[in-house]
C-alpha positions in Angstrom: 0.0 0.0 0.0 2.8 2.4 0.9 4.5 1.8 -2.4 1.3 2.4 -4.3 0.7 5.6 -2.4 4.2 6.9 -3.3 3.7 6.1 -7.0 0.4 7.9 -7.0 2.0 11.0 -5.3 4.8 11.1 -7.8 2.3 10.9 -10.6 0.3 13.7 -9.3 3.4 15.9 -8.8 4.9 15.1 -12.2 2.7 17.5 -14.2 3.5 20.3 -11.8 7.3 19.6 -12.2 6.9 19.5 -15.9 5.0 22.8 -15.8 7.5 24.4 -13.4 10.5 23.4 -15.7 8.7 24.9 -18.6 7.6 28.0 -16.7 10.9 28.7 -15.0 13.8 28.2 -17.5 17.3 29.0 -16.1 17.7 32.8 -15.5 21.3 32.8 -16.7 20.9 32.3 -20.3 24.4 33.7 -21.0 23.7 36.4 -23.6 26.9 37.5 -25.2 27.7 40.2 -27.7 29.3 38.2 -30.4 30.0 41.1 -32.7 29.4 44.8 -32.6 29.7 47.8 -34.9 28.7 51.4 -34.6 25.1 50.5 -35.5 24.8 46.7 -34.9 24.9 44.3 -32.0 25.1 40.6 -32.7 23.8 38.6 -29.6 24.3 35.0 -28.7 22.8 32.8 -26.0 22.2 29.1 -25.3 19.3 27.4 -27.1 16.4 26.0 -25.0 14.1 23.5 -26.8 10.5 24.5 -27.5 11.1 28.2 -26.5 10.8 31.3 -28.6 12.2 34.7 -27.6 11.2 38.3 -27.4 13.7 41.2 -27.0 12.5 44.2 -25.2 14.3 47.5 -25.7 14.8 50.2 -23.0 12.1 52.3 -24.5 9.6 49.5 -24.0 9.5 48.3 -27.6 9.3 44.5 -27.9 10.4 42.6 -30.9 9.8 38.9 -31.4 13.0 37.3 -32.5 13.6 35.2 -35.5 16.8 33.6 -34.5 19.3 31.5 -36.3 20.7 28.4 -34.7 24.2 27.1 -34.7 23.9 23.9 -32.9 22.9 24.7 -29.3 23.6 28.4 -29.8 21.1 31.0 -30.9 22.1 34.3 -32.6 20.3 37.5 -33.3 21.5 40.9 -34.7 20.1 44.1 -33.4 20.4 46.8 -36.0 19.7 50.5 -36.5 21.5 51.5 -33.4 23.5 54.6 -32.6 27.3 54.6 -32.4 28.9 54.7 -28.9 25.6 54.2 -27.1 24.7 52.0 -24.2 21.6 50.0 -24.6 19.5 48.0 -22.0 17.7 44.9 -23.1 15.4 42.2 -21.7 15.4 38.8 -23.3 12.2 36.8 -22.7 11.9 33.1 -23.1 8.4 32.3 -24.4 6.5 29.0 -24.4 3.2 28.9 -26.2 2.8 32.6 -26.1 3.6 32.9 -22.4 6.7 34.7 -21.1 8.3 32.3 -18.6 11.6 34.1 -17.8 13.4 37.3 -18.5 17.1 38.0 -18.8 18.2 41.7 -18.3 21.5 42.8 -19.9 23.2 45.8 -21.3 25.4 46.2 -24.4 27.2 49.2 -26.1 27.7 49.8 -29.7 31.2 50.7 -31.0 32.0 54.4 -30.8 32.8 56.3 -33.9 36.3 57.0 -35.0 37.8 60.5 -34.8 37.4 62.4 -38.1 41.1 63.2 -38.4 44.3 63.5 -36.5 46.7 66.4 -37.1 50.3 66.9 -35.9 50.2 69.9 -33.6 53.9 69.9 -32.9 56.9 68.0 -34.2 60.5 67.6 -33.4 63.3 65.2 -34.2 62.3 62.8 -31.4 58.6 63.7 -30.5 55.2 64.1 -32.2 52.3 65.9 -30.6 48.9 64.9 -32.1 45.6 66.8 -31.9 42.1 65.7 -32.8 38.5 66.8 -32.2 36.5 64.9 -29.7 33.9 62.6 -31.0 30.5 64.2 -30.8 32.3 66.9 -28.7 31.6 64.6 -25.8 34.1 64.1 -23.0 32.5 60.8 -22.1 34.7 59.2 -24.7 38.3 58.3 -24.0 41.0 57.5 -26.5 43.9 55.1 -26.9 46.8 55.7 -29.3 48.7 52.7 -30.3 52.0 52.8 -32.2 52.3 50.1 -34.7 55.8 48.9 -33.7 55.3 49.1 -30.0 53.3 46.9 -27.7 52.5 49.6 -25.2 49.4 51.8 -25.4 49.5 55.5 -25.1 46.6 57.2 -23.4 46.2 61.0 -23.8 46.7 62.9 -20.7 45.8 66.4 -21.8 42.4 67.6 -23.0 41.3 71.1 -23.6 38.0 72.3 -24.8 36.7 70.3 -27.7 40.1 68.9 -28.7 42.3 66.2 -27.2 46.1 66.1 -27.5 48.8 63.6 -26.9 52.6 63.5 -27.3 54.6 60.5 -28.4 58.3 60.8 -27.4 61.5 58.8 -27.7 61.3 58.6 -31.5 64.0 58.7 -34.1 64.7 61.7 -36.3 63.5 61.6 -39.9 61.4 58.4 -39.4 57.9 57.6 -40.5 55.6 56.0 -37.9 52.2 54.3 -38.2 49.6 54.8 -35.5 46.0 53.8 -34.7 43.8 56.0 -32.6 40.8 54.3 -30.9 37.8 55.9 -29.5 36.8 54.2 -26.3 33.3 54.0 -24.8 32.1 51.6 -22.1 35.3 49.7 -22.4 34.8 49.1 -26.1 37.0 50.5 -28.8 36.1 51.9 -32.1 37.4 50.2 -35.2 40.4 52.6 -35.0 41.6 55.5 -37.1 44.8 54.6 -38.9 47.3 57.3 -39.8 51.0 57.9 -40.1 53.4 60.8 -39.2 57.0 61.5 -39.7 59.4 63.0 -37.2 61.4 66.1 -38.2 64.7 65.2 -40.0 68.0 66.5 -38.8 69.6 69.7 -40.2 72.7 69.5 -42.2 75.7 70.1 -40.0 77.1 73.1 -42.0 77.2 74.7 -45.4 80.5 75.6 -47.0 80.9 78.2 -49.7 83.4 76.5 -52.0 83.7 79.3 -54.6 82.5 82.9 -54.8 81.9 84.8 -58.0 80.5 88.2 -58.7 77.2 86.7 -59.8 77.0 83.3 -58.2 77.9 81.2 -55.2 78.9 77.5 -55.1 77.7 75.7 -51.9 78.4 72.2 -50.6 77.4 70.2 -47.5 77.5 66.7 -46.1 74.3 64.7 -46.7 72.1 63.7 -43.8 72.2 60.0 -43.3 68.7 58.9 -43.9 66.6 57.4 -46.7 64.3 59.5 -49.0 65.9 62.7 -48.1 65.8 65.9 -50.2 66.6 69.5 -49.6 65.0 72.9 -50.0 67.1 76.1 -50.2 65.3 79.3 -49.4 67.0 82.4 -50.7 65.9 85.3 -48.5 62.2 86.0 -49.3 62.5 84.6 -52.9 61.2 81.3 -54.2 62.5 78.1 -52.8 64.6 75.6 -54.7 64.2 71.9 -54.2 67.4 69.9 -54.4 67.3 66.1 -54.9 69.7 64.0 -53.0 72.4 62.2 -54.8 72.3 58.4 -54.6 76.0 57.6 -54.6 77.5 60.7 -53.1 77.9 61.8 -49.5 78.5 65.5 -50.4 75.9 67.7 -52.0 76.7 70.6 -54.2 74.5 73.4 -55.5 75.1 76.7 -57.4 73.1 79.8 -56.6 73.1 82.0 -59.7 71.8 85.4 -60.9 73.2 87.3 -57.9 74.7 90.8 -57.6 78.3 91.5 -57.1 79.5 92.3 -53.6 76.2 91.5 -51.9 75.4 89.6 -48.8 72.7 87.1 -49.1 70.8 85.2 -46.4 69.9 81.5 -47.0 68.1 78.7 -45.1 68.7 75.1 -46.0 66.0 72.6 -45.0 66.3 68.8 -44.9 63.1 67.3 -46.1 61.7 63.8 -45.3 58.2 62.7 -46.2 57.3 66.3 -46.8 58.4 67.3 -43.4 61.1 70.0 -43.1 63.9 70.2 -40.6 64.3 73.2 -38.4 66.4 74.8 -41.1 70.1 75.9 -41.1 70.4 79.6 -41.7 73.6 81.0 -43.0 74.8 84.0 -45.1 77.4 84.6 -47.7 78.7 87.5 -49.8 79.4 87.4 -53.5 82.7 88.6 -54.8 83.0 92.2 -55.7 84.0 93.4 -59.1 87.6 94.5 -59.5 88.6 98.1 -59.2 88.7 99.9 -62.6 90.1 103.2 -63.7 93.0 103.0 -61.3 95.4 106.0 -61.7 98.0 108.1 -59.8 98.0 111.8 -59.2 101.0 113.9 -58.2 100.8 116.1 -55.1 102.9 119.3 -54.9 106.2 119.0 -53.1 107.0 115.5 -54.3 106.5 114.0 -50.8 103.0 112.7 -51.4 100.8 111.1 -54.1 97.1 110.4 -54.5 95.5 107.1 -55.8 92.3 107.5 -57.6 89.8 104.9 -59.0 86.3 104.7 -60.5 83.3 104.0 -58.3 82.7 100.2 -58.6 79.3 98.9 -59.7 77.2 96.8 -57.3 77.4 96.9 -53.6 80.7 97.2 -51.7 81.8 98.4 -48.3 85.3 99.7 -48.9 88.6 99.4 -50.6 91.8 97.9 -49.1 94.9 99.7 -50.3 98.3 98.2 -49.7 101.5 100.1 -50.4 104.6 97.9 -50.2 106.4 98.4 -46.9 103.3 100.0 -45.2 100.3 98.8 -43.3 97.0 98.5 -45.3 94.8 101.5 -45.5 91.0 101.5 -46.1 88.7 103.9 -47.9 85.0 103.9 -48.6 85.5 106.5 -51.4 87.4 106.6 -54.7 90.5 108.5 -53.6 93.3 107.9 -51.1 96.4 110.0 -50.4 99.9 108.8 -49.2 102.2 111.2 -47.4 105.8 111.2 -46.1 107.1 109.8 -49.3 110.3 110.6 -51.2 110.3 112.6 -54.4 110.8 111.0 -57.8 110.5 107.5 -56.5 108.3 104.6 -57.7 105.9 102.9 -55.3 103.9 99.7 -55.8 100.3 99.8 -54.7 97.7 97.0 -54.6 93.9 97.5 -54.3 91.2 95.0 -53.3 87.5 95.8 -53.3 85.8 94.7 -50.1 82.2 93.5 -49.6 82.1 92.7 -45.9 84.8 90.1 -45.3 85.0 89.1 -48.9 87.6 90.8 -51.1 87.9 91.0 -54.9 90.9 90.0 -56.9 93.8 92.4 -56.4 94.6 95.2 -58.9 98.2 96.6 -58.8 99.7 99.8 -60.1 103.1 101.6 -59.8 103.1 105.3 -58.9 105.9 107.8 -59.0 106.0 110.8 -56.7 106.4 114.2 -58.4 109.9 114.5 -59.8 109.7 118.2 -60.5 111.1 119.2 -57.2 114.1 117.0 -57.7 114.7 118.4 -61.2 114.5 121.9 -59.8 116.9 120.9 -57.1 119.3 119.4 -59.6 119.2 122.6 -61.7 119.7 124.7 -58.7 122.6 122.5 -57.6 124.1 122.7 -61.1 123.7 126.5 -61.1 125.2 126.6 -57.7 128.1 124.5 -58.9 128.6 126.7 -61.9 128.5 129.7 -59.6 131.1 128.2 -57.4 133.2 127.3 -60.4 132.9 130.9 -61.7 133.6 132.2 -58.3 136.7 130.0 -58.1 137.8 131.1 -61.5 137.4 134.7 -60.6 139.1 134.2 -57.3 142.0 132.4 -59.1 142.2 135.1 -61.7 142.2 137.7 -59.0 144.9 135.8 -57.2 147.0 135.6 -60.3 146.6 139.3 -60.9 147.4 140.1 -57.4 150.6 138.0 -57.6 151.6 139.7 -60.8 150.9 143.1 -59.4 153.0 142.3 -56.4 155.8 140.9 -58.7 155.7 144.1 -60.7 155.8 146.2 -57.7 158.8 144.2 -56.4 160.6 144.5 -59.7 160.1 148.3 -59.8 161.4 148.6 -56.3 164.4 146.5 -57.3 165.2 148.6 -60.4 164.9 151.8 -58.4 167.3 150.5 -55.8 169.7 149.5 -58.7 169.6 152.9 -60.2 170.5 154.5 -56.9 173.3 152.0 -56.4 174.6 152.5 -60.0 174.9 156.2 -59.5 177.1 155.6 -56.6 179.2 152.9 -58.3 179.4 154.5 -61.7 183.3 155.1 -61.8 184.0 151.6 -60.7 181.6 150.1 -63.2 183.0 152.2 -66.0 186.6 151.2 -65.2 185.6 147.5 -65.1 183.7 147.8 -68.3 186.6 149.5 -70.0 189.0 146.8 -68.8 186.6 144.1 -69.9 186.1 145.7 -73.3 189.8 145.8 -74.0 190.2 142.2 -72.9 187.5 141.1 -75.2 188.8 143.1 -78.1 192.2 141.5 -77.7 190.7 138.1 -77.8 188.8 138.9 -81.0 192.0 140.2 -82.7 193.9 137.1 -81.9 191.2 135.0 -83.5 191.3 137.1 -86.6 194.9 136.5 -87.1 194.5 132.8 -87.3 191.8 133.1 -90.0 192.7 133.6 -93.8 192.2 137.3 -94.7 189.2 138.0 -96.9 189.6 139.9 -100.2 188.6 143.5 -99.8 186.2 145.0 -102.2 187.9 147.0 -104.6 184.9 149.2 -105.1 184.7 150.2 -101.6 185.1 153.7 -100.6 188.6 154.2 -99.3 187.5 156.8 -97.0 185.2 154.2 -95.3 186.9 152.9 -92.3 187.4 149.1 -92.2 185.5 146.8 -89.9 187.4 146.1 -86.8 
């Protein structure tokens, strides 16, 4: 009897158990968001036999679900949703038109990506990005991922309707890929992909290899990086793009159509992926034209001379004048005088036209100081010498005359004294003369006797005395 009673009790309870199992399905149906987009949510949950389902939205709208089955899993896609929105749902299990259980859950759609990302600031090792907030709503956060890094960068600085973030520890002149995610409810957007390049390095220096009056030749060491080019800005004029050389480490470039003796300012940029370096600024001066019309002018006195030249064309700051043996002199005009020189001497002079610290090719000339003073001096000296000679001659002549006069005076005095002495000694002299005469006469007679007598003229006058 007891066994029969138990069987009857179980039989009576069985329909109630079956009804309870049907009316009270498990509350945890495990609804998962299998996939999501900005406007779609794909839900999945475990299949229960003989049950249909109704999905109720937070606004009270209920939608019977036509689900697809994949084995024991049911799947349904909710569409026409708004991006970055949190939705509340109730999933009902229905048996024969009766709701037997409800499962409440929430899900969010993917937020929208940012419209664009711009580089707000750039350096050789850092990039600062800026973008507009999605829907101008600060409820969204953002994650910036660098493609070749595993870490995730989260912006720290906001500001109004824009967000900014700086990525550091980068390499100069390098292109990087990034993905910026909008985050809402722990869910990321599909991601906004973009790339940006760091600023390339400047060239170390620029050398002016040659200067001409109308052009400059420049050279510099190439920056070691791929896909590098250069831009040379000439003052405020148009820029010139210079392609890098493939097999050369030294770049050369000629800037033409310049003016002589002019200083020009330049900026040389290194360019990588359209991004310029900070720019290396330098200046250089073209060579001046050489001095023309160089000539010398005499100054009175012969102790100075003037150097004169034509005014050069173009721009110039002065002229350097170098006389051999003297320190250089400078002039910003077209004339320069030299003093304390010697007359009638030649001097070598060299001129260089200056444009700042750049000098033109030298021009030389030889100048002679005024020789007229020397000639006049020579003439005066000659005249003085002639005068001295004449004066000496006159003096000599006068001396001779004086000596002759003195001699004559002495002779006169002597003769006067002799006359006086002769008067006193006259008898003695007469006697001596008479004696001498007789002596000489006797000598002559003796000589005649030894000579053959000559024949007398017969026609001679007898009365004429014979020669004794």
